[in-house]
C-alpha positions as CSV (number, residue, x, y, z in Angstrom):
1,M,0.1,0.5,0.1
2,V,1.1,3.4,-0.6
3,D,1.2,5.9,2.3
4,T,-0.2,9.1,2.2
5,A,2.5,10.9,2.4
6,S,3.6,10.2,-0.6
7,L,0.7,10.7,-2.5
8,R,0.9,14.7,-0.6
9,L,4.3,14.9,-3.0
10,V,1.8,14.4,-5.7
11,P,0.6,18.0,-7.5
12,L,-2.7,16.7,-7.8
13,F,-3.3,15.9,-4.5
14,R,-1.7,18.1,-2.4
15,E,-5.5,19.6,-1.2
16,L,-6.7,16.7,-0.4
17,D,-7.9,16.4,3.3
18,E,-6.1,13.3,5.6
19,K,-9.2,11.2,4.8
20,S,-9.8,11.7,1.1
21,L,-5.9,10.5,0.7
22,E,-6.3,7.7,2.9
23,F,-8.9,6.6,0.5
24,L,-7.0,7.0,-2.3
25,A,-3.8,5.4,-0.9
26,K,-6.1,2.2,-0.4
27,H,-7.0,1.8,-4.0
28,V,-3.4,2.5,-6.1
29,E,-2.3,-0.3,-7.3
30,V,1.6,-0.4,-7.4
31,L,3.3,-1.3,-10.7
32,D,6.9,-2.1,-10.7
33,L,8.2,-1.5,-14.2
34,G,11.0,-3.3,-16.1
35,P,13.2,-0.7,-18.7
36,G,10.9,-0.5,-21.6
37,E,8.2,-2.1,-20.5
38,I,4.9,-0.3,-21.7
39,V,2.3,1.3,-19.4
40,Y,-0.3,1.2,-22.2
41,R,-0.4,1.4,-25.6
42,E,-2.6,4.3,-27.7
43,R,-5.8,3.6,-28.2
44,D,-5.7,1.6,-25.1
45,P,-9.0,2.1,-22.7
46,G,-8.7,5.1,-20.6
47,D,-9.5,3.1,-17.2
48,A,-6.5,5.0,-15.1
49,L,-4.3,7.7,-14.1
50,Y,-1.4,7.0,-12.9
51,I,1.5,8.7,-11.2
52,V,5.4,7.6,-11.5
53,G,7.0,6.6,-7.8
54,S,10.6,7.0,-9.3
55,G,12.4,6.6,-12.2
56,E,11.4,8.4,-16.1
57,L,8.5,7.1,-18.3
58,S,8.3,8.0,-22.2
59,I,5.2,9.9,-23.0
60,T,4.7,8.7,-27.2
61,K,2.9,9.1,-30.4
62,V,2.8,6.9,-33.4
63,I,3.5,8.7,-36.2
64,D,3.6,5.9,-38.5
65,W,1.3,2.8,-38.1
66,D,2.7,1.1,-40.9
67,D,6.4,1.4,-39.4
68,M,4.9,2.0,-36.0
69,N,7.4,5.0,-35.5
70,E,6.6,6.5,-32.8
71,K,8.0,9.8,-30.9
72,V,8.5,10.7,-27.5
73,L,6.6,13.8,-27.1
74,A,7.5,13.9,-23.1
75,V,9.8,12.6,-20.4
76,V,8.2,12.2,-17.1
77,G,9.7,11.5,-13.7
78,K,8.6,11.6,-9.9
79,D,5.8,12.3,-8.4
80,A,4.3,13.3,-12.5
81,F,1.2,12.0,-13.3
82,F,-0.4,10.9,-16.6
83,G,-3.2,9.1,-17.8
84,E,-5.8,11.4,-16.6
85,M,-7.2,12.6,-19.9
86,A,-8.5,9.2,-21.8
87,L,-10.1,8.2,-17.8
88,L,-11.6,11.8,-17.8
89,D,-13.6,12.2,-20.7
90,Q,-13.8,7.7,-21.3
91,E,-12.0,7.8,-24.6
92,P,-9.2,5.6,-26.3
93,R,-5.3,6.8,-25.3
94,S,-4.0,9.4,-27.5
95,R,-0.7,8.4,-26.5
96,S,1.1,5.5,-25.6
97,T,3.6,5.4,-22.4
98,T,6.6,3.3,-21.7
99,R,9.1,2.8,-19.0
100,A,12.4,4.5,-20.4
101,R,14.9,3.7,-17.8
102,S,15.3,1.8,-14.9
103,S,13.1,-0.4,-13.2
104,A,10.9,1.3,-10.3
105,P,7.2,1.6,-9.3
106,C,4.0,3.5,-11.0
107,G,1.5,3.5,-8.9
108,T,-2.4,3.1,-10.6
């Protein structure tokens, strides 16, 4: 389980009260990702928000579906969150996210 102090470090959750943070902490699933491991692919259903526990992840967009060439749009690190737009609008993911470097946890 993730502790509330760790959740409070995430900008999205800073203003939440302790009871709300405790609720979130009980529902966080920790993903231990290895280098190059994919969190989700472009066009996957948007069913979760992700928080980077440590390390870095690349956010990419497919620019050529025939060759599956991707462009790196951003690299996100500790305490960053991503995946919120597809979760909120219930649309398929518009980008892919992949573990960029060393193994580290990511919460969902």
